[in-house]
N, C-alpha and C positions, 0 to 999 in steps of 0.2 A: 627521462625513463620513454621507452619506446612505445609505441600502438601495439598492442597486439591485437593477431586480429584472429587467430586459432580460437575454438572452444578450448582447448586444454591451455592454452596459453594464458586466455581472462580467465579461466577457474583459479590458474597460479596465482595470477595478483591477486584474485579476489583472496585467496589464502593468506598472499602476504599483507595485505590488509587487517581481514579478521586477526589475525594470530595476535600482533600485540593488544589490539583492542579488547581478544578476551581475557586478558591479563587483566581488568577492569583499573583501567590508571586514572590515577585521582585527578579531579576536574572533568571527566569524561564520560560520566557516568549517563549523562543526557542520549549519548551516542548512541545506548545500548539498543533502543528500537531498532535503531536503524543497520546495525550488526545483526540483529536475531533476520530481519530480513534479508541482510545478504549471507547469512550461514543458510536461511530455508533456499532462497535461490541458486544457493551452492548443493546442495543435495538434489534439489527436485531436479536442476541441470546432470547430475552425477546418474539419477536413477534415469533417467530420458533416453540417456546417452547408453547405459546398458538393456533398458530395455528397445531401442532403436537397432542396436546390434544385432538382438535375436529375432527381433520381428520383422518381417519385410512387407507383409500386406498394410501395415498399418504407421510404415516408415514415414509418409510424407505426410501425417496428422501427428506425427510426435515432432518432426522437425519442425514444421509450425509452431504450434508448443513448444518446443528449444528454444527456437527465435525469439519467441517471446519473451519466456524466463531469462533468455541473456540480456537483451533487451532491455528490462526491468532491473535486471542485478548489475548493469553496466549505470542505469543512473541512480541508483541505490549507491552503487559504488561511487560516482560522480559527488553526489553530496555528501558523502563522509569524508572524502578528498578535500570536499571544500570546507565542509566544516570544520575539521580538523584545522586548516590553513586561519578560520577565521578564529578558533578558537588558542589556538597557538600561537597562531599570529605569522603573518609571511616568513619572516628572518627565523623561526624557533628550529635549533637545530633537531629538536626532539621530532621535527616531521620523518628524519631518515629515518626512525626505526618503521615508520609506514609505508616506507619505499618512494616520499616525496621529496623532492627536491626544494632546499629550504633556500630563498633568495637573499643569496650572499652580495648583492650589489655588481656592478657594472665593471668591467674592465677599461680600463683609461686607456685612450687614446694616444698613439705617442706623436707628437706633433713638431716634429724636429726633423721634417725633410728641410734640405737644401731647396733655393729657389735656381727652377730652371734657366735657360736662354730667355724664355718668354717673360717670363717674370722681372728679372734685374737688367731688363734692355738688349740689346742686341749685340752680341760679338762680333760677327762679322758683316762687311756695309751691305748692305743692300743690292748696290749697283754703283753704278762710277756716279759721282758727284758733279752735276754738271756749275759751272762759273756765273 
């Protein structure tokens, strides 16, 4: 998952996180208050963006409020992601429904390297041998 930096991209991530939770999957009912907070932040951020586009005099104040709402929403989204991983487990394939990467283990390194000249002795003499 790439780290979004634009407000539009962040809102898209929030919608992707909210959509499966809105269907109230079994066992995740305790996350409903957080989902509602995220929906509130999403709705308010959309309202502020619309106001921001229409008003130039209050733009600076609205920008500050938008920044605060976006930060709060990011924190709530992070809590939801961590709670989902805690509830479902880090390896659960159900995490993919929430656009979270399940842990699938590490790739095994291939350790079949052929020894080079430094590892198996010198193939050519270093200098003339003195008797």
